[in-house]
Structures are given as C-alpha cells and as structure tokens.
C-alpha atoms as an extended CHARMM CRD file, in Angstrom:
* protein
*
       212  EXT
         1         1  MET       CA             31.5510000000      -10.9920000000       12.4430000000  PROA      1               0.0000000000
         2         2  LEU       CA             35.1260000000       -9.7730000000       11.7760000000  PROA      2               0.0000000000
         3         3  LYS       CA             34.5860000000       -6.8370000000        9.4490000000  PROA      3               0.0000000000
         4         4  LYS       CA             37.0810000000       -4.6110000000        7.6510000000  PROA      4               0.0000000000
         5         5  CYS       CA             34.8400000000       -1.5500000000        7.5620000000  PROA      5               0.0000000000
         6         6  VAL       CA             32.2200000000       -0.0130000000        9.8570000000  PROA      6               0.0000000000
         7         7  LEU       CA             29.8600000000        2.6500000000        8.5250000000  PROA      7               0.0000000000
         8         8  PHE       CA             27.8900000000        4.8020000000       10.9440000000  PROA      8               0.0000000000
         9         9  ASP       CA             24.7320000000        6.8310000000       10.7090000000  PROA      9               0.0000000000
        10        10  VAL       CA             24.9980000000       10.1720000000       12.5790000000  PROA      10              0.0000000000
        11        11  ASP       CA             21.7580000000       11.2630000000       14.2420000000  PROA      11              0.0000000000
        12        12  GLY       CA             20.6340000000        8.8110000000       16.8980000000  PROA      12              0.0000000000
        13        13  THR       CA             23.8050000000        6.7680000000       16.4100000000  PROA      13              0.0000000000
        14        14  LEU       CA             26.8880000000        8.9410000000       16.9420000000  PROA      14              0.0000000000
        15        15  VAL       CA             25.1460000000       12.1090000000       18.0960000000  PROA      15              0.0000000000
        16        16  ASP       CA             22.0820000000       12.3920000000       20.3010000000  PROA      16              0.0000000000
        17        17  THR       CA             20.0030000000       14.8890000000       18.3140000000  PROA      17              0.0000000000
        18        18  GLU       CA             16.5500000000       13.3420000000       18.5160000000  PROA      18              0.0000000000
        19        19  GLU       CA             15.0540000000       15.7350000000       21.0580000000  PROA      19              0.0000000000
        20        20  ALA       CA             16.5550000000       18.8230000000       19.4060000000  PROA      20              0.0000000000
        21        21  THR       CA             15.3760000000       17.7820000000       15.9240000000  PROA      21              0.0000000000
        22        22  VAL       CA             11.7880000000       17.0610000000       16.9360000000  PROA      22              0.0000000000
        23        23  GLU       CA             11.3430000000       19.9830000000       19.3380000000  PROA      23              0.0000000000
        24        24  ALA       CA             12.7500000000       22.4000000000       16.7650000000  PROA      24              0.0000000000
        25        25  LEU       CA             10.4150000000       21.0230000000       14.0950000000  PROA      25              0.0000000000
        26        26  LYS       CA              7.4280000000       21.4390000000       16.4180000000  PROA      26              0.0000000000
        27        27  ILE       CA              8.3470000000       25.0950000000       16.9400000000  PROA      27              0.0000000000
        28        28  THR       CA              8.9230000000       25.5930000000       13.1990000000  PROA      28              0.0000000000
        29        29  MET       CA              5.5180000000       24.2040000000       12.2500000000  PROA      29              0.0000000000
        30        30  LYS       CA              3.7910000000       26.2450000000       14.9470000000  PROA      30              0.0000000000
        31        31  LYS       CA              5.5340000000       29.5650000000       14.2230000000  PROA      31              0.0000000000
        32        32  LEU       CA              5.5020000000       29.4090000000       10.4240000000  PROA      32              0.0000000000
        33        33  TYR       CA              2.2710000000       27.5190000000        9.7380000000  PROA      33              0.0000000000
        34        34  ASN       CA              0.3260000000       27.5980000000       13.0150000000  PROA      34              0.0000000000
        35        35  LYS       CA              0.1790000000       23.7920000000       13.0000000000  PROA      35              0.0000000000
        36        36  GLU       CA              0.5750000000       21.8280000000       16.2100000000  PROA      36              0.0000000000
        37        37  TYR       CA              2.0810000000       18.3390000000       16.3120000000  PROA      37              0.0000000000
        38        38  THR       CA              2.9780000000       15.9000000000       19.0580000000  PROA      38              0.0000000000
        39        39  ASN       CA              6.4670000000       14.4410000000       19.3650000000  PROA      39              0.0000000000
        40        40  ASN       CA              5.1470000000       11.0670000000       18.2080000000  PROA      40              0.0000000000
        41        41  GLU       CA              3.7360000000       12.6160000000       15.0460000000  PROA      41              0.0000000000
        42        42  LEU       CA              7.1350000000       14.1050000000       14.1730000000  PROA      42              0.0000000000
        43        43  ASN       CA              9.4650000000       11.3040000000       15.2660000000  PROA      43              0.0000000000
        44        44  PHE       CA              9.6160000000       10.1140000000       11.6340000000  PROA      44              0.0000000000
        45        45  ALA       CA             11.7870000000       13.1750000000       10.9250000000  PROA      45              0.0000000000
        46        46  VAL       CA             14.7070000000       11.5540000000       12.7410000000  PROA      46              0.0000000000
        47        47  GLY       CA             16.6770000000        9.7830000000       10.0190000000  PROA      47              0.0000000000
        48        48  LEU       CA             15.1670000000       11.4960000000        6.9730000000  PROA      48              0.0000000000
        49        49  PRO       CA             16.7540000000       14.3150000000        4.9660000000  PROA      49              0.0000000000
        50        50  GLY       CA             15.1760000000       17.6000000000        6.0140000000  PROA      50              0.0000000000
        51        51  LYS       CA             13.6050000000       18.2980000000        2.6200000000  PROA      51              0.0000000000
        52        52  HSD       CA             11.9110000000       14.8890000000        2.5710000000  PROA      52              0.0000000000
        53        53  THR       CA             10.5080000000       15.5030000000        6.0450000000  PROA      53              0.0000000000
        54        54  LEU       CA              9.0210000000       18.8130000000        4.9630000000  PROA      54              0.0000000000
        55        55  HSD       CA              7.5920000000       17.2520000000        1.7800000000  PROA      55              0.0000000000
        56        56  LYS       CA              5.8440000000       14.6600000000        3.9480000000  PROA      56              0.0000000000
        57        57  LEU       CA              4.3760000000       17.4780000000        6.0310000000  PROA      57              0.0000000000
        58        58  GLY       CA              3.0170000000       19.1290000000        2.8750000000  PROA      58              0.0000000000
        59        59  ILE       CA              5.2990000000       22.1690000000        3.0410000000  PROA      59              0.0000000000
        60        60  GLU       CA              5.7650000000       24.0490000000       -0.2440000000  PROA      60              0.0000000000
        61        61  ASN       CA              8.2950000000       26.6910000000        0.8370000000  PROA      61              0.0000000000
        62        62  ILE       CA             10.9840000000       24.0880000000        1.5460000000  PROA      62              0.0000000000
        63        63  ASP       CA             14.1940000000       26.1580000000        1.5440000000  PROA      63              0.0000000000
        64        64  ASP       CA             13.0300000000       28.9290000000        3.8890000000  PROA      64              0.0000000000
        65        65  THR       CA             11.3820000000       26.4130000000        6.2140000000  PROA      65              0.0000000000
        66        66  LEU       CA             14.5360000000       24.3010000000        6.2860000000  PROA      66              0.0000000000
        67        67  ARG       CA             16.6050000000       27.3560000000        7.1560000000  PROA      67              0.0000000000
        68        68  PHE       CA             14.2410000000       28.3360000000        9.9760000000  PROA      68              0.0000000000
        69        69  TRP       CA             14.1950000000       24.7540000000       11.2960000000  PROA      69              0.0000000000
        70        70  GLY       CA             18.0090000000       24.7360000000       11.3140000000  PROA      70              0.0000000000
        71        71  GLU       CA             18.0240000000       27.9610000000       13.3300000000  PROA      71              0.0000000000
        72        72  GLN       CA             15.6600000000       26.4020000000       15.8650000000  PROA      72              0.0000000000
        73        73  ILE       CA             17.8410000000       23.2830000000       16.1570000000  PROA      73              0.0000000000
        74        74  ARG       CA             20.8000000000       25.5050000000       17.0430000000  PROA      74              0.0000000000
        75        75  GLU       CA             18.7140000000       26.9730000000       19.8760000000  PROA      75              0.0000000000
        76        76  PHE       CA             18.6170000000       23.4440000000       21.3400000000  PROA      76              0.0000000000
        77        77  SER       CA             22.3610000000       22.9220000000       20.9890000000  PROA      77              0.0000000000
        78        78  ASN       CA             22.6780000000       22.3730000000       24.7550000000  PROA      78              0.0000000000
        79        79  LYS       CA             20.6400000000       19.1770000000       24.3110000000  PROA      79              0.0000000000
        80        80  VAL       CA             22.9100000000       17.7850000000       21.5550000000  PROA      80              0.0000000000
        81        81  MET       CA             25.8380000000       15.5630000000       22.5780000000  PROA      81              0.0000000000
        82        82  LEU       CA             27.8920000000       12.5750000000       21.5470000000  PROA      82              0.0000000000
        83        83  TYR       CA             26.5300000000        9.3700000000       22.9980000000  PROA      83              0.0000000000
        84        84  PRO       CA             28.6230000000        7.9710000000       25.8830000000  PROA      84              0.0000000000
        85        85  GLN       CA             31.3810000000        5.5550000000       24.7510000000  PROA      85              0.0000000000
        86        86  ILE       CA             31.3650000000        6.7480000000       21.1170000000  PROA      86              0.0000000000
        87        87  GLU       CA             34.9010000000        8.1630000000       21.1730000000  PROA      87              0.0000000000
        88        88  GLU       CA             36.2480000000        5.1240000000       23.0490000000  PROA      88              0.0000000000
        89        89  THR       CA             34.5830000000        2.7940000000       20.5610000000  PROA      89              0.0000000000
        90        90  LEU       CA             35.9810000000        4.6560000000       17.5480000000  PROA      90              0.0000000000
        91        91  ASP       CA             39.4260000000        4.6360000000       19.1740000000  PROA      91              0.0000000000
        92        92  ASN       CA             39.2930000000        0.8650000000       19.6200000000  PROA      92              0.0000000000
        93        93  LEU       CA             38.1380000000        0.2400000000       16.0570000000  PROA      93              0.0000000000
        94        94  LYS       CA             40.8010000000        2.5500000000       14.6400000000  PROA      94              0.0000000000
        95        95  ASP       CA             43.4810000000        0.7770000000       16.6850000000  PROA      95              0.0000000000
        96        96  LYS       CA             42.4470000000       -2.4920000000       15.0200000000  PROA      96              0.0000000000
        97        97  ASN       CA             42.8590000000       -0.8960000000       11.5590000000  PROA      97              0.0000000000
        98        98  ILE       CA             39.1220000000       -1.0540000000       10.8740000000  PROA      98              0.0000000000
        99        99  LYS       CA             38.1110000000        1.4260000000        8.1760000000  PROA      99              0.0000000000
       100       100  LEU       CA             35.5120000000        3.9020000000        9.4720000000  PROA      100             0.0000000000
       101       101  GLY       CA             32.9490000000        5.8380000000        7.4640000000  PROA      101             0.0000000000
       102       102  ILE       CA             29.7950000000        7.8980000000        7.8410000000  PROA      102             0.0000000000
       103       103  VAL       CA             26.6150000000        7.5180000000        5.7930000000  PROA      103             0.0000000000
       104       104  THR       CA             24.1060000000       10.1610000000        6.8480000000  PROA      104             0.0000000000
       105       105  SER       CA             20.8810000000       11.8040000000        5.7200000000  PROA      105             0.0000000000
       106       106  ARG       CA             22.3910000000       15.1560000000        6.6370000000  PROA      106             0.0000000000
       107       107  TYR       CA             23.5170000000       17.5720000000        3.9710000000  PROA      107             0.0000000000
       108       108  ASP       CA             27.2130000000       18.3900000000        3.6910000000  PROA      108             0.0000000000
       109       109  TYR       CA             26.9040000000       21.7630000000        5.4360000000  PROA      109             0.0000000000
       110       110  GLU       CA             24.9980000000       20.1330000000        8.3380000000  PROA      110             0.0000000000
       111       111  VAL       CA             28.0140000000       17.9080000000        8.9780000000  PROA      111             0.0000000000
       112       112  LYS       CA             30.6210000000       20.6520000000        8.6220000000  PROA      112             0.0000000000
       113       113  GLU       CA             28.7950000000       23.1190000000       10.8820000000  PROA      113             0.0000000000
       114       114  ASP       CA             28.1140000000       20.6490000000       13.7200000000  PROA      114             0.0000000000
       115       115  ILE       CA             30.4840000000       21.4790000000       16.5810000000  PROA      115             0.0000000000
       116       116  ILE       CA             29.6500000000       18.2740000000       18.4770000000  PROA      116             0.0000000000
       117       117  LEU       CA             30.1100000000       15.9390000000       15.5100000000  PROA      117             0.0000000000
       118       118  ASN       CA             33.3590000000       17.6740000000       14.5960000000  PROA      118             0.0000000000
       119       119  LYS       CA             34.9140000000       16.2460000000       17.7650000000  PROA      119             0.0000000000
       120       120  VAL       CA             35.0100000000       12.8090000000       16.1030000000  PROA      120             0.0000000000
       121       121  LEU       CA             35.1730000000       13.5060000000       12.3640000000  PROA      121             0.0000000000
       122       122  HSD       CA             38.9370000000       12.8560000000       12.3320000000  PROA      122             0.0000000000
       123       123  TYR       CA             38.2370000000        9.1500000000       12.8960000000  PROA      123             0.0000000000
       124       124  PHE       CA             36.4460000000        8.7940000000        9.5480000000  PROA      124             0.0000000000
       125       125  ASP       CA             38.0750000000        8.1920000000        6.1770000000  PROA      125             0.0000000000
       126       126  VAL       CA             34.9070000000        8.4920000000        4.0750000000  PROA      126             0.0000000000
       127       127  ILE       CA             31.8470000000       10.6720000000        4.7470000000  PROA      127             0.0000000000
       128       128  VAL       CA             28.8340000000       10.3520000000        2.4470000000  PROA      128             0.0000000000
       129       129  THR       CA             26.2340000000       13.0400000000        3.0330000000  PROA      129             0.0000000000
       130       130  TYR       CA             22.9110000000       13.3600000000        1.2570000000  PROA      130             0.0000000000
       131       131  ASN       CA             22.6870000000       15.1980000000       -2.0410000000  PROA      131             0.0000000000
       132       132  GLU       CA             20.1150000000       15.3540000000       -4.7960000000  PROA      132             0.0000000000
       133       133  SER       CA             22.0490000000       12.9710000000       -7.0740000000  PROA      133             0.0000000000
       134       134  LEU       CA             21.5610000000       10.0900000000       -4.6120000000  PROA      134             0.0000000000
       135       135  LYS       CA             18.3110000000        8.4870000000       -3.5260000000  PROA      135             0.0000000000
       136       136  PRO       CA             17.8580000000        8.8830000000        0.2380000000  PROA      136             0.0000000000
       137       137  LYS       CA             17.7380000000        6.0490000000        2.7370000000  PROA      137             0.0000000000
       138       138  PRO       CA             16.1470000000        3.4730000000        2.7530000000  PROA      138             0.0000000000
       139       139  TYR       CA             17.6140000000        3.2670000000       -0.7670000000  PROA      139             0.0000000000
       140       140  PRO       CA             21.1970000000        1.9480000000       -0.6320000000  PROA      140             0.0000000000
       141       141  ASP       CA             22.7450000000        4.6010000000       -2.9190000000  PROA      141             0.0000000000
       142       142  GLN       CA             24.7580000000        6.3950000000       -0.2250000000  PROA      142             0.0000000000
       143       143  LEU       CA             25.9760000000        3.1550000000        1.3280000000  PROA      143             0.0000000000
       144       144  LEU       CA             27.0820000000        1.8110000000       -2.0390000000  PROA      144             0.0000000000
       145       145  LYS       CA             28.9340000000        5.0540000000       -2.7410000000  PROA      145             0.0000000000
       146       146  ALA       CA             30.8280000000        4.6910000000        0.5530000000  PROA      146             0.0000000000
       147       147  LEU       CA             31.7490000000        1.0690000000       -0.2300000000  PROA      147             0.0000000000
       148       148  LYS       CA             32.9660000000        2.1290000000       -3.6610000000  PROA      148             0.0000000000
       149       149  GLU       CA             35.1820000000        4.8430000000       -2.1490000000  PROA      149             0.0000000000
       150       150  PHE       CA             36.5990000000        2.3380000000        0.3280000000  PROA      150             0.0000000000
       151       151  LYS       CA             36.9410000000       -0.3440000000       -2.3870000000  PROA      151             0.0000000000
       152       152  ILE       CA             35.3070000000       -2.7280000000        0.1030000000  PROA      152             0.0000000000
       153       153  ASP       CA             32.9170000000       -5.6080000000       -0.6720000000  PROA      153             0.0000000000
       154       154  PRO       CA             29.5120000000       -5.4900000000        1.0670000000  PROA      154             0.0000000000
       155       155  ASP       CA             30.3760000000       -8.7110000000        2.9290000000  PROA      155             0.0000000000
       156       156  ASP       CA             33.3140000000       -6.9600000000        4.6060000000  PROA      156             0.0000000000
       157       157  ALA       CA             31.2550000000       -4.0380000000        5.9220000000  PROA      157             0.0000000000
       158       158  VAL       CA             28.6240000000       -3.4030000000        8.5680000000  PROA      158             0.0000000000
       159       159  TYR       CA             26.2820000000       -0.4280000000        8.8920000000  PROA      159             0.0000000000
       160       160  VAL       CA             25.3580000000        0.8540000000       12.3570000000  PROA      160             0.0000000000
       161       161  GLY       CA             22.1490000000        2.8710000000       12.5410000000  PROA      161             0.0000000000
       162       162  ASP       CA             19.0400000000        3.5090000000       14.5900000000  PROA      162             0.0000000000
       163       163  THR       CA             16.0540000000        3.6760000000       12.2360000000  PROA      163             0.0000000000
       164       164  PRO       CA             14.2130000000        1.4150000000        9.7940000000  PROA      164             0.0000000000
       165       165  TYR       CA             15.5600000000        3.7390000000        7.0710000000  PROA      165             0.0000000000
       166       166  ASP       CA             19.0930000000        2.6890000000        8.0210000000  PROA      166             0.0000000000
       167       167  TYR       CA             18.0740000000       -0.9680000000        8.1430000000  PROA      167             0.0000000000
       168       168  GLY       CA             16.4780000000       -0.7740000000        4.6850000000  PROA      168             0.0000000000
       169       169  CYS       CA             19.5550000000        0.9690000000        3.3250000000  PROA      169             0.0000000000
       170       170  ALA       CA             21.8420000000       -1.8040000000        4.6330000000  PROA      170             0.0000000000
       171       171  LYS       CA             19.5530000000       -4.5470000000        3.3910000000  PROA      171             0.0000000000
       172       172  GLY       CA             19.3770000000       -2.9680000000       -0.0690000000  PROA      172             0.0000000000
       173       173  GLY       CA             23.1850000000       -2.8490000000       -0.2070000000  PROA      173             0.0000000000
       174       174  ASN       CA             23.6040000000       -6.4330000000        1.0790000000  PROA      174             0.0000000000
       175       175  VAL       CA             25.4890000000       -5.0830000000        4.0940000000  PROA      175             0.0000000000
       176       176  ASP       CA             25.1140000000       -6.4490000000        7.6360000000  PROA      176             0.0000000000
       177       177  PHE       CA             23.2060000000       -4.1170000000        9.9580000000  PROA      177             0.0000000000
       178       178  ILE       CA             23.5380000000       -3.4740000000       13.6860000000  PROA      178             0.0000000000
       179       179  LEU       CA             20.8540000000       -1.5230000000       15.5000000000  PROA      179             0.0000000000
       180       180  ALA       CA             22.2750000000        1.2220000000       17.7110000000  PROA      180             0.0000000000
       181       181  ASN       CA             19.8810000000        0.6200000000       20.5790000000  PROA      181             0.0000000000
       182       182  TRP       CA             21.4100000000        3.1480000000       22.9430000000  PROA      182             0.0000000000
       183       183  GLY       CA             19.6570000000        6.2340000000       24.2220000000  PROA      183             0.0000000000
       184       184  ASN       CA             16.3990000000        6.5740000000       26.1280000000  PROA      184             0.0000000000
       185       185  VAL       CA             14.0520000000        4.5350000000       23.9240000000  PROA      185             0.0000000000
       186       186  ASP       CA             14.0370000000        0.8320000000       23.0040000000  PROA      186             0.0000000000
       187       187  ARG       CA             14.2420000000        1.1480000000       19.2240000000  PROA      187             0.0000000000
       188       188  ARG       CA             13.3840000000       -2.4920000000       18.5450000000  PROA      188             0.0000000000
       189       189  ASP       CA              9.7370000000       -1.4390000000       18.6770000000  PROA      189             0.0000000000
       190       190  ASN       CA             10.2360000000        0.3030000000       15.3070000000  PROA      190             0.0000000000
       191       191  PHE       CA             11.3930000000       -2.8800000000       13.5550000000  PROA      191             0.0000000000
       192       192  ASP       CA              9.4010000000       -5.7940000000       12.1750000000  PROA      192             0.0000000000
       193       193  ASP       CA             12.4930000000       -8.0150000000       12.3060000000  PROA      193             0.0000000000
       194       194  LYS       CA             12.6310000000       -9.0190000000       15.9760000000  PROA      194             0.0000000000
       195       195  ASN       CA             15.8540000000      -11.0130000000       15.4190000000  PROA      195             0.0000000000
       196       196  ILE       CA             17.7180000000       -7.8910000000       14.3850000000  PROA      196             0.0000000000
       197       197  LYS       CA             21.3610000000       -7.6710000000       15.5500000000  PROA      197             0.0000000000
       198       198  MET       CA             21.6500000000       -4.8860000000       18.0890000000  PROA      198             0.0000000000
       199       199  CYS       CA             23.9030000000       -3.3170000000       20.7100000000  PROA      199             0.0000000000
       200       200  ASN       CA             22.6850000000       -1.5450000000       23.8270000000  PROA      200             0.0000000000
       201       201  LYS       CA             25.8770000000        0.4840000000       24.1900000000  PROA      201             0.0000000000
       202       202  PRO       CA             28.5330000000        1.5120000000       21.6680000000  PROA      202             0.0000000000
       203       203  LEU       CA             31.3650000000       -0.5530000000       23.1820000000  PROA      203             0.0000000000
       204       204  ASP       CA             29.2930000000       -3.7030000000       22.5730000000  PROA      204             0.0000000000
       205       205  LEU       CA             30.0280000000       -3.1790000000       18.8690000000  PROA      205             0.0000000000
       206       206  LEU       CA             33.5530000000       -4.4360000000       19.4820000000  PROA      206             0.0000000000
       207       207  ASP       CA             32.2660000000       -7.9220000000       20.2980000000  PROA      207             0.0000000000
       208       208  TYR       CA             30.4740000000       -8.0650000000       16.9480000000  PROA      208             0.0000000000
       209       209  ILE       CA             33.1490000000       -6.5180000000       14.8030000000  PROA      209             0.0000000000
       210       210  ILE       CA             36.4920000000       -7.6030000000       16.2200000000  PROA      210             0.0000000000
       211       211  GLY       CA             35.5130000000      -10.2300000000       18.7660000000  PROA      211             0.0000000000
       212       212  GLY       CA             35.9470000000       -8.0820000000       21.8700000000  PROA      212             0.0000000000
C-alpha cells in the first residue's frame, strides 16, 4: 500500500471505549427518562457524535443529557484503555516518517479531557474533531479537512476505523480504508463489503502501510 499518511478514528480504534459508552448511555436513558435499552439497541452510538445519538433516541434536552452521559462515562473510566500494540504501532509509523492524524466524532473537549487518549496525542500532527460546521461521518468532511491540513492527496492516505460510519467517510473522500478488527467482537459482521481490508491487531497495519 505504501502510504504517506495514516488517519485514525479514536473510539474502537485507538481507545477501547465501547463498553463505557454504551453502559453509560443505558444508565443515562434509565435515570433521566426511565427508558430501558439493551446493549445491542445502543451499539449504534459507538462512532456517532453524541448529539446525533441523542437525536436518534428522540431526546429534546440534548445539552443536559450529553453532560449527564459524559459524567456517567467517567464513572466507567476503569474500563477505558488503549488497545494493546497501539503505542508500538504509532512508534513504528512515526519512525518511518509517516504522517499521523486523528479524525474523530468526538468534540474537541472530549479529546482534550481524555487522560487515556492523551498518552498518545503527541504522535499526531493533525487532529480533526467534530464541530457543527462539518457534516459528521459517514460524510467525508472531517477526513477532507485533515487531508487539506496535511496537504496530502487522498491516494496517499489511509483511514483506520471500526464502524460503517468510518468506512463511508473514507469512501466518500476516496481514501483507502482499513477495518480495525481488534477487540472482543468480529466487526466484519457490520459491513456489507465482505472483501474489506482489515487488521486483527494494530501491528498488522505495518504490513499494509510500509510493507512490514
């Protein structure tokens, strides 16, 4: 593949936040609205901006609900961690002078306040968070903004993510996509494209990007 730039999603790709996100949302919906959901019913929240998740759930008081949900996520901070091999992988890519960036559905403050993510932020030259001026994934707006900041052509970049939202974002930006298929669940089940490029552990990315 030999790419000049690798862009990463955060949740489910760099940081294992899936359980914390969904469990906290379950508690939020129960405590604030007395609504009960299963994990499967809320798994869509992983990879979407928080406000869009709450819109989908029919919530009107978005800001207060988002704040409460964030507080609940912090209660699960012991379940949040970097995936194994992430730091080693970023080290290897950086050593090969590969440009590294983040394209995430998180808001700016959600990146800055994350103690776990902050362990690896120094590896990244460009970080594009979600804001209201950009359409969220699966639209390619954030990815295109990152490429513009890097002054990199889409052909020279690859986007690593874990959800169909990430895949759609990459496809819309004409950027190669690699499925981050690490963690406890086989994520291929969420994709119609069964020939999707994927890695089962972060270090496998090196084979794709720099040939080992």
